C-alpha positions in Angstrom: 1.6 -3.1 -9.2 3.2 -1.7 -6.1 6.2 -0.3 -8.4 3.7 1.7 -10.3 2.1 3.0 -7.0 5.5 3.8 -6.0 6.4 5.6 -8.8 2.8 7.7 -8.6 4.3 8.7 -5.2 7.2 9.6 -6.4 6.0 11.9 -8.7 3.9 13.7 -6.0 0.8 12.4 -6.7 -2.3 12.2 -4.3 -3.1 8.9 -3.6 -6.8 9.2 -4.4 -5.9 10.1 -8.0 -5.2 6.2 -7.8 -8.0 5.0 -5.7 -9.2 2.0 -7.7 -5.7 0.5 -8.1 -5.3 1.1 -4.4 -8.3 -1.2 -4.2 -7.6 -3.5 -6.8 -4.3 -4.1 -4.5 -6.0 -4.2 -1.4 -7.9 -7.1 -3.0 -5.8 -8.9 -5.3 -2.1 -8.8 -3.8 -0.6 -11.6 -2.5 -0.7 -10.6 1.8 2.7 -12.0 1.7 3.6 -8.7 -0.1 3.2 -6.7 3.2 6.6 -6.8 4.4 7.9 -5.4 1.0 5.6 -2.7 1.3 7.0 -1.7 4.7 9.8 0.9 3.1 6.8 2.8 1.6 5.2 3.6 4.8 7.6 6.4 5.5 6.5 9.9 4.5 9.1 10.6 1.7 10.7 13.9 0.6 8.5 16.3 -1.2 10.2 17.1 -4.6 9.8 20.8 -5.7 6.8 19.7 -8.2 4.9 18.0 -5.8 1.3 18.5 -4.4 1.7 19.7 -0.8 1.2 17.4 1.3 0.9 14.3 -0.8 3.9 12.4 0.5 2.0 12.1 3.8 -1.1 11.2 2.3 0.8 8.4 0.2 2.4 7.3 3.7 -1.2 6.9 5.1 -2.6 5.0 2.0 0.1 2.6 2.4 -0.3 1.9 5.8 -4.0 1.2 5.1 -2.6 -1.1 2.2 -0.2 -2.9 4.3 -2.9 -3.6 7.3 -5.5 -5.1 4.7 -2.8 -7.3 3.4 -2.1 -8.2 7.0 -5.8 -8.8 8.2 -6.1 -10.6 4.9 -3.2 -12.8 5.9 -4.3 -13.3 9.4 -8.0 -14.3 7.9 -6.2 -17.1 5.8 -4.4 -18.3 8.5 -7.6 -18.8 10.4 -9.6 -20.5 7.6 -6.8 -22.9 6.6 -7.6 -26.4 7.4 -5.4 -27.7 10.5 -2.3 -29.6 9.5 -2.9 -33.4 10.5 
């Protein structure tokens, strides 16, 4: 799923075209994947055929995704039973 979003970003599409996939990623990706996504937070160079400003929008979308995954990880830690 992350690879597909990365490819869409590199193609110069807008992230809202993939909002369903982003929502699914927020709900279903393992929160431990947040670190893997850190490399996608930077604004990429836009290819000539890219939609203007799409790189910045992708950066924001990946920031929200990483924030959501880290929040889910914190919630899971709080909800986990204390180790004896």
